[in-house]
LUMLO-426796 format. One line per 5 residues: their letters; for each residue x, y, z of N, C-alpha, C, O, CB. Coordinates in steps of 0.2 Angstrom, whole numbers. Each point is the difference from the previous one (the first is absolute). Glycine has a CB too. Example, Ala and Ser with C-alpha at 12.3 -4.5 7.8 and 13.67 -1.06 7.14 Angstrom:
2
as) 66 -28 39 -4 6 0 4 6 0 5 -1 3 -14 -5 3 | 7 11 -10 4 6 1 -4 5 3 3 6 1 3 -9 -11
***
This chain:
334
xxxxx) -106 -40 -364 0 0 -7 -3 -6 -3 1 -6 3 9 13 -3 | -15 -6 -5 -3 -6 -2 4 -5 -3 4 1 -4 -13 7 1 | 8 -14 5 4 -6 -2 -1 -2 -7 4 -4 -3 -3 0 15 | -7 6 -14 -2 -2 -7 2 5 -5 -1 -1 -6 -8 -6 10 | 12 13 -2 2 5 -5 6 -2 -4 5 -1 3 -9 9 5
xxxxx) 4 -8 -14 5 -3 -5 6 5 0 5 -1 -2 -13 -5 -5 | 7 12 10 5 5 0 4 0 6 4 5 2 -11 2 -9 | 6 -12 12 4 0 6 3 -7 0 -1 -5 -4 -7 12 10 | 13 -8 -1 4 -6 0 1 -1 8 0 5 4 5 -4 -16 | -3 -7 13 3 -2 7 7 2 0 4 -1 -5 -12 -8 7
xxxxx) 11 12 3 7 2 1 2 0 7 -4 1 5 3 5 -15 | 7 -7 12 3 1 6 3 7 1 4 2 -5 -1 -15 6 | -6 16 4 3 7 0 3 1 7 -2 -3 5 -7 7 -13 | 13 1 8 3 2 7 0 8 0 3 3 -5 3 -14 7 | -8 14 3 0 7 1 4 2 6 1 6 1 -12 -5 -6
xxxxx) 14 -5 8 5 1 6 5 -5 0 -1 -6 -2 -8 11 9 | 15 -3 -4 6 -5 1 -1 -4 6 -4 2 5 11 6 -11 | -5 -14 6 -1 -5 5 1 -7 -1 2 -2 -6 -9 11 11 | 4 -13 -1 1 -7 -1 -6 -3 -5 -3 5 -3 7 -6 15 | -4 -5 -14 -5 -2 -5 -7 2 1 -4 0 -4 12 -10 2
xxxxx) -10 11 9 -7 2 1 -2 6 -3 -6 2 -1 8 -8 11 | 3 10 -12 -2 7 -4 -2 -1 -7 -3 4 -3 11 2 10 | -8 -12 -9 -2 -2 -7 -7 -2 0 -3 -4 4 14 0 -7 | -15 7 -1 -7 -1 -1 -3 -2 -7 3 2 -5 -4 6 15 | -3 -13 -10 -3 -1 -6 -6 4 -1 -5 0 4 8 -12 -3
xxxxx) -3 16 -7 -6 5 -1 -1 -1 -8 3 -3 -4 0 11 13 | -9 -5 -11 -2 1 -7 2 7 -1 -2 5 3 -7 -14 -3 | 13 10 -5 2 7 -3 -1 0 -7 -2 -5 -3 10 6 12 | -7 5 -12 -2 1 -7 5 -4 -4 6 0 1 -10 12 1 | 2 -15 -7 4 -4 -5 4 5 -4 -3 5 -2 -5 -15 2
xxxxx) 14 9 -1 4 4 -4 -2 1 -7 -3 -5 -3 13 2 10 | -9 9 -10 -2 1 -7 6 0 -4 5 3 1 -15 4 2 | 10 -11 -9 6 0 -4 2 7 -3 -5 4 -2 2 -16 -1 | 9 13 3 3 7 -2 3 -1 -7 0 -6 -3 2 9 14 | 0 2 -15 2 0 -6 6 -5 -1 1 -4 -5 -5 15 3
xxxxx) 9 -11 7 6 -4 0 0 -5 5 5 -3 2 1 13 -6 | -12 -12 6 -1 -5 6 -3 -7 -3 -3 0 -5 2 9 13 | 2 -14 -4 -3 -7 -1 -4 -2 6 2 0 5 8 -3 -12 | -17 2 5 -4 -2 6 0 -7 0 -1 -4 -4 -6 14 2 | 9 -13 8 1 -7 1 -5 -2 6 0 3 5 12 -2 -9
xxxxx) -15 -7 2 -4 -3 5 5 -5 4 2 -5 -3 -13 6 -4 | 12 0 13 5 -3 4 -2 -7 2 -6 -1 3 11 12 1 | -2 -16 -5 -1 -7 2 3 -2 6 -2 -4 4 0 1 -16 | 9 5 13 4 -2 6 5 6 1 2 3 -5 -4 -16 3 | 4 13 8 5 5 2 5 -4 5 -2 -5 3 -5 16 -5
xxxxx) 13 -8 3 4 -3 5 2 5 5 0 6 -1 4 -15 -7 | -2 7 14 2 4 5 7 1 1 4 -6 -1 -14 3 7 | 13 9 -6 7 1 0 2 4 6 -4 4 3 4 -5 -15 | 7 1 14 2 4 5 -2 8 0 -2 3 5 11 -11 -4 | -9 10 -7 -2 7 -1 -7 2 2 -2 5 2 10 -5 -12
xxxxx) -12 -5 9 -7 1 2 -1 1 8 -4 4 2 0 -11 -12 | 8 3 14 -1 1 7 4 6 2 -2 3 5 0 -15 -3 | 7 14 -5 4 6 1 -5 6 -1 0 5 4 11 -10 -7 | -14 5 -3 -5 5 -1 -6 0 4 -2 6 2 5 -7 -14 | -5 -4 15 -6 -1 4 2 3 7 -4 4 3 0 -14 -9
xxxxx) 10 9 8 2 3 7 4 6 -1 1 4 6 0 -15 -2 | 1 14 -10 3 6 0 7 -1 3 2 5 3 -13 1 -3 | 14 -11 0 7 -2 3 4 -4 -5 -2 -5 -3 -4 6 15 | 13 1 -12 3 6 3 -3 6 -2 -3 1 -5 13 -8 6 | -9 12 3 -3 7 -1 1 3 -6 -4 3 -3 5 -1 15
xxxxx) 5 -3 -15 2 3 -7 -5 -2 -5 0 3 -5 12 -2 9 | -15 -7 -3 -4 -2 -6 -6 5 -1 -3 0 -5 6 -12 8 | -5 15 3 -6 5 -1 2 6 -5 -4 2 -3 1 -5 15 | 9 5 -12 2 5 -4 1 -2 -7 -2 3 -5 8 2 14 | -5 -12 -10 1 -3 -7 -7 0 -3 -1 0 -6 11 -6 9
xxxxx) -15 4 1 -7 -2 -3 -5 6 2 -6 -1 -1 9 -11 2 | -1 18 1 -4 5 0 -5 0 6 -6 3 -1 8 -2 -11 | -1 -4 17 -5 0 6 4 1 7 1 -5 3 -9 -2 -10 | 9 13 9 4 1 6 -4 -2 6 2 -4 5 4 13 -10 | -13 -7 5 -4 -2 6 -5 -5 -1 -3 -4 4 5 15 0
xxxxx) -4 -12 -10 -4 -6 -2 2 -2 -7 3 3 -4 -13 2 11 | 8 -11 -9 2 -3 -6 -1 4 -6 -6 3 -1 4 -14 6 | 6 11 -10 -1 4 -6 -3 -4 -5 -2 3 -6 12 4 9 | -11 -13 -2 -3 -5 -5 -6 -3 4 1 -4 5 10 2 -12 | -17 2 4 -6 -2 3 0 -8 0 -1 -3 5 -5 13 -8
xxxxx) 8 -13 -3 0 -7 -1 7 -3 0 3 2 -5 -15 -1 -1 | 14 -5 10 7 -2 0 0 -6 -5 -5 -2 -3 7 5 15 | 4 -6 -12 1 -6 -4 4 2 -7 -2 4 -3 -9 -9 8 | 16 1 -6 4 2 -6 1 -6 -5 2 2 -6 4 6 13 | -7 -14 -5 1 -6 -5 -7 -3 -2 -4 -2 5 16 0 0
xxxxx) -13 2 -11 -7 -3 -2 0 -4 -7 5 1 -4 -10 9 11 | 0 -13 -8 -1 -3 -7 -8 0 -1 -4 -1 4 15 -7 -3 | -13 9 -7 -7 0 -2 -1 0 -8 5 -1 -4 -7 7 15 | -4 -4 -12 -2 1 -8 -2 7 -1 -3 3 3 0 -15 -3 | 6 14 -6 -2 7 -3 -7 0 -1 -3 -4 -4 15 6 -1
xxxxx) -15 4 7 -7 1 -1 -1 6 -6 -4 -1 -4 1 -3 16 | 8 8 -11 -1 6 -5 7 3 0 4 0 4 -16 2 -2 | 14 2 -8 6 3 0 -1 7 -3 -5 2 -4 11 -12 2 | -2 15 4 -1 7 -3 3 0 -7 3 -4 -3 -1 8 15 | -4 2 -15 1 1 -7 8 0 -2 2 -1 -5 -13 7 4
xxxxx) 15 -4 6 7 0 -1 4 -7 1 6 0 -1 -7 13 4 | -3 -17 0 3 -7 2 1 -4 -7 -4 -1 -4 -1 1 16 | 11 -3 -12 2 -4 -6 2 -7 1 -1 -4 -5 5 14 0 | -2 -12 11 2 -6 2 -5 -5 2 1 -6 0 10 11 3 | -17 -3 -1 -5 -4 2 -7 1 -3 -1 5 -2 8 -6 13
xxxxx) -11 -4 -10 -7 1 -2 -5 -4 4 3 -4 4 1 6 -16 | -10 0 12 -5 -4 5 1 -8 -1 0 -2 -6 -8 12 5 | 8 -13 6 0 -7 0 7 -3 2 1 -6 2 -10 6 -10 | 14 4 7 7 -2 1 1 -2 8 -3 4 4 7 3 -14 | 0 -12 11 1 -2 7 7 4 2 5 -1 -4 -12 -10 3
xxxxx) 7 14 6 6 4 2 2 -1 7 -4 -2 4 1 10 -12 | 10 -6 10 2 0 7 4 6 0 3 3 -5 -3 -15 7 | 1 15 4 4 6 1 2 2 7 -3 -2 5 -3 6 -16 | 10 1 11 3 3 6 -3 8 0 2 4 -4 9 -12 4 | -15 9 5 -3 7 0 4 4 6 -3 6 1 -8 -11 -5
xxxxx) 17 3 6 3 4 5 2 7 -2 1 4 5 3 -15 -1 | -3 12 -10 1 7 -2 -6 3 -5 1 5 -3 12 -8 4 | -19 0 0 -5 2 -4 -6 2 5 -6 -1 -3 10 -6 -7 | -3 8 16 -6 2 4 -3 -6 4 -5 1 4 3 7 -12 | 5 -14 8 -2 -6 4 -7 -1 -3 -2 1 -5 9 1 16
xxxxx) -11 -6 -6 -7 -1 -2 -2 -7 -2 -5 -2 -2 5 13 -2 | 5 -16 6 -1 -7 -2 -5 -4 4 -3 -5 -2 14 5 -2 | -12 3 11 -5 -4 4 -7 3 -1 -4 3 4 13 -4 4 | -12 0 -14 -6 2 -3 -2 -4 -6 4 -4 -2 -2 16 6 | -8 -12 -6 -3 -4 -5 2 3 -7 0 -3 -5 -9 0 12
xxxxx) 11 10 -7 2 3 -6 5 5 1 1 3 6 -12 -5 -11 | 15 3 0 5 5 0 1 3 -7 0 -4 -5 6 -1 15 | -4 12 -10 2 3 -6 7 1 0 2 4 4 -13 1 -6 | 15 -8 -2 7 0 1 3 2 -7 -2 -1 -5 2 -8 14 | 6 13 -9 4 1 -6 2 -6 -3 2 -5 3 1 16 1
xxxxx) -2 -11 -11 2 -6 -3 7 -2 1 1 -6 0 -9 8 -9 | 12 2 11 7 -1 2 1 -4 6 5 -3 2 -2 13 -8 | -9 -10 10 0 -4 6 -2 -7 -1 1 -4 5 -3 14 2 | 0 -12 -13 -3 -7 -1 4 -4 -5 4 3 -4 -15 2 7 | 10 -11 -3 3 -5 -5 -5 -5 -1 -5 -1 4 17 3 -1
xxxxx) -12 -5 -9 -4 -6 -2 1 -6 5 6 -2 1 -7 6 -13 | -4 -7 15 1 -5 4 1 -7 -4 -4 -1 -5 -4 7 13 | 13 -10 -7 1 -6 -3 -6 -4 0 -4 -1 5 16 1 -3 | -14 -4 -7 -6 -4 -1 1 -6 5 -5 -3 2 3 7 -14 | 8 -6 13 1 -6 4 0 1 8 1 -4 4 5 0 -14
xxxxx) -8 10 12 0 2 7 -6 3 2 -3 4 -4 15 -2 4 | -15 -4 5 -7 3 3 1 7 3 6 2 1 -10 -14 1 | -2 15 -1 1 6 3 3 1 7 4 5 1 -15 -3 -8 | 10 -7 11 3 0 6 7 0 0 4 4 4 -14 -9 1 | 13 0 -9 7 -1 0 3 7 -4 5 2 3 -6 -15 -4
xxxxx) -2 15 -4 2 6 -3 0 6 5 5 4 0 -9 -8 -11 | -1 5 15 0 5 5 6 0 5 2 5 3 -14 -4 -4 | 15 -7 2 5 -1 5 7 3 -3 5 1 4 -11 -11 1 | 6 11 -11 7 2 -4 2 7 0 6 1 2 -9 -11 -9 | -1 15 6 2 6 -2 5 4 4 6 2 -2 -16 -1 -3
xxxxx) 9 -1 12 4 4 4 6 -5 3 6 2 -1 -16 5 4 | 9 -13 -1 5 -4 3 5 -3 -5 6 1 1 -14 -4 8 | 5 1 -15 5 -3 -5 4 6 -3 5 -1 -2 -13 -9 0 | 4 16 1 4 5 -3 6 2 5 5 2 -3 -16 2 -3 | 10 -3 12 5 1 5 6 -5 -1 5 2 1 -14 4 7
xxxxx) 7 -12 -8 5 -5 0 4 0 -7 6 0 1 -13 -7 6 | 4 9 -12 3 0 -7 5 6 1 6 0 -2 -16 -5 -4 | 8 11 8 4 6 0 5 0 5 6 2 -1 -15 4 -3 | 8 -10 10 5 -1 5 6 -4 -2 5 2 1 -14 -1 7 | 7 -6 -12 5 -5 -2 4 3 -6 6 0 0 -13 -9 4
xxxxx) 3 12 -9 3 2 -6 4 7 1 5 1 -2 -14 -8 -5 | 5 12 9 2 7 0 5 2 6 5 2 0 -16 1 -6 | 8 -5 12 4 1 6 6 -5 1 6 1 2 -16 4 3 | 8 -12 -6 5 -5 1 4 -2 -5 5 -3 1 -13 -1 6 | 7 6 -14 4 -1 -6 1 -8 0 6 -2 -1 -1 14 2
xxxxx) -10 -16 0 1 -7 0 3 -3 -6 -2 3 -6 -8 -3 14 | 14 -5 -8 3 -3 -5 0 -8 1 -1 -2 5 8 12 -8 | -7 -13 -3 0 -8 1 6 -2 4 5 3 -1 -11 -4 -10 | 5 -4 15 5 -2 4 1 4 7 4 -3 4 2 0 -14 | -9 8 11 0 4 6 -3 -4 6 -5 -4 -1 4 15 -5
xxxxx) 4 -11 12 -3 -3 6 -5 5 3 3 6 2 8 -13 0 | -17 6 -2 -5 5 2 -3 -3 7 -2 -5 0 0 9 -12 | 1 1 17 -3 -2 6 -6 4 0 0 7 0 11 -9 6 | -17 -1 -4 -7 4 0 -2 -1 8 -1 -6 2 -2 4 -15 | 3 7 16 -3 0 7 -7 2 0 -2 5 -3 13 -2 8
xxxxx) -15 -7 -1 -7 1 -1 -3 -3 -7 -4 2 -3 4 8 10 | 3 -16 -8 -1 -3 -7 -7 -3 -1 -2 -2 -6 14 0 6 | -16 1 5 -6 -4 -1 -6 5 0 -6 -2 -1 11 -7 7 | -4 16 -5 -5 5 -1 -2 1 -7 3 -3 -5 1 8 16 | -8 1 -12 -2 2 -7 6 2 -4 1 -3 -5 -11 6 10
xxxxx) 14 1 -3 6 2 -3 5 -6 -1 2 -1 -6 -3 13 10 | 3 -15 1 5 -5 0 -2 -6 -4 5 -2 -3 -2 6 14 | -9 -6 -11 -2 -6 -4 1 2 -8 2 -5 -4 -10 1 13 | 7 10 -11 2 2 -7 7 1 -1 3 -2 -5 -14 7 4 | 15 -2 6 7 1 0 3 -7 -2 5 0 -4 -6 10 12
xxxxx) 0 -15 -4 3 -7 -1 -1 -2 -7 5 -3 -3 -7 0 15 | -4 3 -14 -2 -2 -7 4 4 -5 3 -3 -5 -14 -1 9 | 11 10 -4 3 5 -5 8 -1 0 3 -1 -5 -13 9 6 | 12 -9 5 8 -1 1 2 -6 -4 5 -1 -3 -5 7 14 | -4 -12 -9 1 -6 -3 0 0 -8 4 -3 -4 -9 -2 14
xxxxx) 0 9 -13 -1 1 -7 6 4 -3 1 -1 -6 -14 0 8 | 16 4 2 6 4 -2 7 -4 0 5 2 -2 -11 9 6 | 5 -17 -1 6 -5 0 4 1 6 6 -2 0 -6 3 -12 | -3 2 18 4 1 6 -1 -6 4 -4 -5 -1 2 17 1 | 7 -13 5 -1 -5 5 -3 3 6 3 5 3 7 -11 -7
xxxxx) -16 4 6 -4 4 5 -1 -4 6 -1 -6 1 -5 11 -10 | 7 -1 15 -1 -2 6 -6 4 3 0 6 0 12 -10 2 | -17 0 1 -5 4 3 -1 -1 8 2 -6 2 -8 4 -13 | 5 7 14 -1 -1 8 -7 1 2 -4 4 -3 15 1 4 | -14 -10 3 -7 0 2 -1 -3 6 5 -3 3 -8 3 -15
xxxxx) -3 -1 15 -1 -4 6 -1 -7 -2 0 -2 -6 -6 12 11 | 6 -14 0 0 -8 -1 -6 -2 -4 1 -4 -4 4 3 15 | -11 4 -11 -6 -2 -3 0 2 -8 -5 -2 -3 -1 2 14 | 11 4 -13 0 2 -7 6 -3 -4 0 1 -6 -4 10 10 | 8 -16 -1 5 -3 -3 -2 -3 -7 3 1 -5 3 -3 16
xxxxx) -11 -2 -10 -3 -4 -6 -2 5 -6 1 -2 -6 -4 -8 14 | 0 15 -6 -2 5 -5 6 3 -4 -1 0 -6 -9 3 14 | 15 -1 -4 6 3 -4 3 -5 -4 3 1 -6 -1 7 15 | -2 -14 -7 3 -6 -4 -4 -1 -7 3 -1 -5 2 -4 15 | -12 6 -9 -4 -1 -6 1 6 -4 -1 -1 -6 -7 -5 13
xxxxx) 10 12 -5 1 6 -4 6 0 -4 2 4 -4 -9 2 12 | 12 -11 -6 6 -1 -3 6 2 3 6 0 -3 -12 2 -7 | 6 0 17 5 2 3 6 -5 1 -2 -6 1 -6 14 6 | 14 -7 -8 5 -5 0 2 -2 7 1 -5 2 4 10 -12 | -6 0 15 2 -1 7 -6 4 4 -2 5 -2 15 -6 0
xxxxx) -15 -2 7 -5 3 5 3 0 7 2 -6 2 -12 2 -10 | 10 9 11 2 1 7 -6 1 4 -4 5 -1 15 0 -3 | -12 -9 9 -5 1 6 3 6 4 4 -2 4 -8 -10 -5 | 1 17 1 2 6 5 0 -2 7 3 4 4 -6 4 -13 | -2 -12 11 0 -2 7 5 -5 3 1 -1 6 -13 3 -8
xxxxx) 16 -4 -3 5 -5 2 7 2 -2 5 -3 2 -14 -6 -3 | 10 13 -4 6 2 -3 1 7 -1 -5 3 -2 5 -14 -3 | 6 14 7 1 7 -1 4 1 -7 5 -2 0 -5 4 13 | -4 1 -18 3 0 -7 6 4 0 4 -1 -4 -15 0 0 | 12 6 9 6 4 0 6 -4 3 6 3 0 -13 7 1
xxxxx) 7 -16 2 5 -3 3 1 -7 -2 3 -4 3 -5 11 7 | 0 -9 -16 1 -6 -3 6 -1 -5 1 -6 -2 -13 4 4 | 15 7 -3 6 0 -4 -1 1 -7 5 1 -4 0 -8 12 | -11 8 -10 -2 1 -7 1 7 -2 -2 5 4 -6 -15 -4 | 9 12 -6 1 7 -3 -5 1 -6 -1 -5 -4 13 6 9
xxxxx) -14 5 -6 -5 1 -6 2 6 -4 3 5 3 -12 -11 4 | 7 5 -13 1 6 -5 -5 5 1 1 6 -1 5 -13 -7 | -12 5 10 -6 4 0 -4 -2 6 -2 -6 1 2 8 -13 | -2 3 16 -5 -2 6 -6 5 -1 0 6 -1 9 -10 9 | -15 1 -9 -6 3 0 -4 -1 7 -1 -5 2 0 4 -15
xxxxx) 0 7 16 -2 0 7 -7 3 1 -1 6 0 12 -6 4 | -16 -5 -4 -7 2 1 -2 0 7 -6 1 2 3 -5 -13 | 7 3 16 -1 0 7 6 3 4 3 -4 4 -11 -7 -6 | 9 17 0 6 3 3 -1 3 7 -2 5 2 5 -1 -13 | -2 -9 16 0 1 7 6 -1 4 1 1 6 -13 -4 -7
xxxxx) 18 1 -3 6 -1 3 5 6 -2 -1 3 -5 -1 -16 5 | 7 14 4 5 5 -2 3 -1 -7 1 -6 -2 2 8 14 | -2 3 -16 2 -1 -6 7 -3 -1 2 -4 -4 -8 14 1 | 10 -9 8 7 -3 0 0 -7 0 5 -3 -2 -1 13 9 | -9 -13 -4 -1 -7 0 0 -3 -7 3 -6 -1 -9 6 12
xxxxx) 3 3 -15 0 -2 -7 6 2 -5 1 -3 -4 -14 3 6 | 16 6 0 5 2 -4 6 -5 0 4 -1 -4 -7 13 6 | 4 -15 4 5 -5 1 -1 -6 -4 5 -4 0 -3 9 11 | -8 -7 -13 0 -6 -4 -1 2 -8 -2 -5 -4 -4 -1 14 | 7 12 -12 0 2 -7 7 -1 -2 5 1 3 -14 7 -2
xxxxx) 10 -10 -7 6 -1 -4 2 7 -1 -4 5 -1 2 -16 -4 | 9 13 4 2 6 -2 -3 2 -7 0 -3 -5 11 1 11 | -14 8 -6 -4 3 -5 -7 -3 0 -4 2 -5 14 -2 -2 | -12 -3 12 -7 -3 0 -5 6 2 2 5 1 3 -16 2 | -11 9 -4 -5 5 1 -6 -2 5 -2 -6 -1 4 10 -11
xxxxx) -4 0 16 -5 -1 5 -6 5 -2 1 6 0 7 -10 9 | -14 1 -10 -6 4 -2 -5 -1 6 -2 -5 1 5 3 -14 | -5 8 16 -5 0 5 -6 1 -3 -1 5 -4 9 -1 12 | -13 -9 -7 -7 1 -3 -5 2 6 -4 4 -2 7 -13 -7 | -3 6 15 -4 1 5 2 -1 6 6 -4 1 -15 1 -8
xxxxx) 6 5 13 2 -2 6 -1 6 5 -5 4 -1 14 -11 -3 | -5 8 9 -1 5 5 1 7 -3 5 1 -4 -2 -9 13 | -7 13 -7 2 7 -3 7 3 2 3 2 -4 -16 0 5 | 15 -3 5 7 2 2 5 -3 -5 5 3 -2 -9 -1 14 | 4 -9 -13 4 -3 -4 0 3 -7 5 1 -4 -6 -12 11
xxxxx) -5 12 -10 -1 3 -7 3 7 0 4 1 -5 -14 -8 3 | 9 11 7 3 7 0 7 0 0 3 4 -3 -14 0 8 | 14 -9 -1 7 0 0 3 -2 -6 5 3 -2 -6 -6 14 | -2 -2 -16 3 -2 -6 -1 6 -5 4 1 -5 -6 -13 7 | -4 15 -2 -1 5 -5 4 6 1 3 3 -5 -14 -6 5
xxxxx) 13 5 6 4 6 2 7 -1 -1 4 4 -2 -13 0 9 | 11 -10 -5 8 -1 0 2 -6 -4 6 -2 0 -6 6 11 | -5 -6 -15 2 -6 -5 6 2 -4 5 -4 -1 -17 0 1 | 12 10 -3 6 2 -4 6 0 3 5 -2 -3 -13 9 -4 | 8 -4 13 6 0 4 3 -7 2 6 -1 0 -10 13 4
xxxxx) -1 -16 -2 2 -7 2 3 -3 -6 5 -4 1 -14 3 8 | 6 2 -15 2 -4 -6 7 2 -2 4 -4 -2 -15 4 -2 | 13 7 5 7 2 -1 5 -3 4 5 -2 -3 -10 13 -1 | 4 -12 10 5 -2 5 0 -8 1 5 -3 1 -6 14 5 | -5 -14 -8 0 -7 1 1 -4 -6 1 -6 0 -9 8 9
xxxxx) 9 1 -15 1 -3 -6 -6 -5 -2 1 -5 -3 11 6 5 | -18 1 1 -6 -4 -2 -5 5 0 -1 4 4 5 -15 2 | -9 10 -11 -5 5 -1 -6 -1 4 -2 -6 1 6 7 -13 | -7 4 15 -6 0 4 -5 4 -4 1 6 -1 5 -7 12 | -12 -2 -13 -5 3 -4 -7 -1 4 -1 -5 3 7 3 -14
xxxxx) -10 7 10 -7 0 2 -5 -1 -6 1 5 -4 2 2 15 | -7 -12 -11 -4 0 -6 -6 5 0 -3 0 5 6 -12 -5 | -4 15 -5 -6 4 -1 -2 -2 -7 1 4 -5 3 6 12 | -9 -15 -7 -2 -2 -7 -5 5 -3 -4 3 4 6 -15 0 | -2 12 -10 -4 4 -4 -4 -4 -5 3 -3 -5 5 13 7
xxxxx) -15 -9 -3 -3 -4 -5 1 3 -7 0 6 0 -9 -9 9 | 10 -1 -14 0 3 -7 -2 -6 -4 0 -6 1 10 14 2 | -12 -6 -9 -3 -5 -5 5 -5 -2 -2 -6 -1 -6 15 -3 | 14 -7 3 5 -5 -2 1 -6 5 0 -6 -2 6 15 -5 | -6 -7 13 1 -5 5 -6 -4 1 0 -6 2 8 13 4
xxxxx) -14 -4 -7 -6 -4 1 -1 -5 -6 -2 -6 1 -3 16 5 | 8 -8 -12 0 -5 -5 5 -6 1 -2 -5 -2 -2 15 -6 | 9 -8 11 5 -5 2 -3 -5 5 1 -6 -1 8 14 -1 | -13 -6 7 -3 -4 5 -5 -4 -4 -1 -6 2 3 14 7 | -6 -5 -14 -5 -4 -4 4 -6 -3 -3 -6 0 -4 16 -2
xxxxx) 12 -9 -1 4 -5 -4 2 -6 5 0 -5 -1 4 14 -7 | -2 -6 14 3 -5 5 -6 -5 3 1 -6 1 8 14 2 | -15 -5 -3 -6 -4 2 -2 -4 -5 -1 -6 1 -3 15 6 | 4 -7 -14 -1 -4 -5 4 -6 -1 -2 -6 -2 -2 16 -4 | 11 -9 7 5 -6 0 0 -4 6 3 -5 -1 3 12 -7
xxxxx) -9 -5 13 0 -4 6 7 1 4 1 -3 5 -8 -5 -10 | 10 13 4 7 2 3 -2 3 7 4 -1 5 2 3 -15 | -12 1 11 -3 2 7 -7 -3 0 -4 0 -4 12 10 5 | -9 -13 5 -7 -2 2 -2 3 7 4 -2 5 -2 -9 -12 | -7 15 7 -2 3 6 -2 -5 5 -3 -5 -1 -1 15 -5
xxxxx) 6 -9 12 -2 -4 6 -5 4 4 1 6 2 10 -11 -1 | -17 2 0 -5 4 3 -1 -3 7 -1 -6 1 -5 8 -12 | 6 2 16 0 -2 7 -7 -1 2 -2 -6 2 12 12 1 | -15 -1 -3 -7 0 1 -4 4 -4 3 5 -3 0 -7 14 | -9 1 -12 -5 4 -4 -5 3 5 -2 -3 4 4 -4 -15
xxxxx) -3 13 10 -5 4 4 -5 3 -5 2 2 -6 6 0 16 | -15 -1 -8 -4 4 -4 1 7 2 3 2 5 -12 -11 -5 | 6 14 -4 1 7 0 -1 2 7 3 4 3 -6 -2 -15 | -3 -4 15 -2 2 7 5 -2 5 0 3 6 -12 -4 -10 | 16 -4 3 5 -2 5 7 3 -1 5 -3 3 -12 -8 -3
xxxxx) 7 16 -4 7 4 -1 3 1 7 6 -1 0 -10 6 -11 | 1 -2 16 3 1 6 4 -6 3 6 0 2 -14 9 0 | 5 -15 -3 3 -6 3 6 -2 -5 5 -3 3 -16 -1 2 | 10 5 -11 6 -1 -5 6 4 2 5 -3 0 -13 0 -9 | 7 9 10 6 5 2 2 -2 7 6 0 1 -10 9 -8
xxxxx) 0 -11 11 2 -2 7 5 -6 -1 5 -1 4 -16 5 2 | 9 -9 -10 4 -6 -1 7 2 -3 5 -3 2 -15 -4 -4 | 10 12 -2 7 2 -3 4 3 5 6 -1 1 -12 3 -12 | 3 2 16 4 3 5 3 -5 5 5 2 3 -13 8 -4 | 5 -15 1 2 -5 5 7 -4 -3 3 -3 4 -15 1 0
xxxxx) 14 4 -10 6 -2 -3 1 -8 0 5 -3 1 0 14 3 | -11 -15 -5 0 -7 0 -3 -2 -7 -2 -6 0 1 5 13 | 2 5 -18 -4 -2 -6 5 -4 -5 6 1 0 -12 10 1 | 3 -16 -4 4 -4 -5 -2 2 -6 -6 -2 -3 7 -8 11 | 3 14 -12 -2 2 -6 -4 7 0 1 4 4 -1 -16 -8
xxxxx) -6 12 1 -4 6 0 -7 -1 2 -3 -6 0 9 9 -10 | -9 2 13 -7 0 3 -4 3 -6 2 6 -2 1 -5 15 | -8 -4 -15 -4 3 -5 -7 1 2 -3 -3 4 9 -4 -12 | -9 12 5 -7 2 1 -4 -1 -6 2 3 -6 2 6 14 | -10 -12 -8 -4 -1 -5 -6 4 0 -3 1 5 7 -13 -6
xxxx) -7 14 -5 -6 4 0 -6 -4 -1 -3 1 -5 10 9 0 | -8 -14 10 -6 -4 -1 -6 4 0 -1 5 5 6 -14 1 | -10 8 -11 -6 4 0 -5 -1 5 -2 -6 1 4 7 -13 | -5 4 15 -5 -2 5 -7 4 -2 -5 0 4 14 -2 5
***
C-alpha cells in the first residue's frame, strides 16, 4: 500500500493467535469518522495484560468474549491510548477537533496500536494539560482497574491496612498511590530492585518478596489486592482480618478460575470476601482519573518506551513480568 496515501496509516495487525511474532506492522486503511465517533490521531499507547491475552488467545475463553474462536476477532490490538482529536461525528457533543484526549478502547473494538482510531466518545476523556501523551496513555486500563479494585471490590476506607501484591507493576504502582490518597496504610510487595520505587510512590511499608514471606510475618490486612496470584488462596485468607476482602486482579488462570467459581462459597465460610476484579471503562471513572492526574495524586511510572514497529518487543517485555510501571508505545512518524 502506498506510504504517501493520506487515506492509509501504519498499524500493528494480527491475523493469527500466537507469540509476539504474529504481530505485523502494516499500512491499512485509515478509519473514517462516524456520526457518533471521534477520530483521534494517536500519539502514544500502553501495553496491558489484555493485549497479550488477546494476542495469544489465552486463556481460551477470551476467544469467545472477543469473537474470534480460531483467529483474532480484532485486527488491530491495543486498548489504552492518548492523542489529539482530528474530527468528530455530527452526534458528538463532548469533544471537538484539537482536543487532547486519552481513553480505554477495551470495550470499543481495541485499535490503539495504530496511528489513528475512531472511538465512541464514551471511551474517551479530556487529557490533563499537565500530563504528556505518553504518561496519559499509561493510565486508562491500569489505573482504572486499580481505582475500581480498591473502591468497588475492596470498599477501601481511610485507616484500612492494604496489601498490594505485585505492587511495582502497572496496576500495582497505581494501586499504591490511589490507596494512599484514600487514607489507607499501604504495604507493597516487590522484588529487591523495586523497593526504592515503592517508597517513592508513598508505600508505608515495603516487603522484599525474595527475603520475606508476607503470609508469615504476623501482619494482618483489611484489604489485599493481588496482581500476581500464583500462591494458594488460603495463604492470603489467613492474613485477612475478619470481614476483610481479597481482590484477585491477575495471575495464573487456575487460581483465577478457582476464585471466580468458588469465591462466593469461600467468602461464606471464611468470613472474608473473595472477589475477582472485572474492571469496566466508563466516563465518570475516566474523569476521576483525570482529576487525580491533575492534582498529582497519581503519577504514571514508565518502564520503557518503544516505537510502533517495536510493539512485539514491548509485549514480550510485559510477558516477562519484570516491568516497573508501564510499557509505552510512541507513534514516531517515519
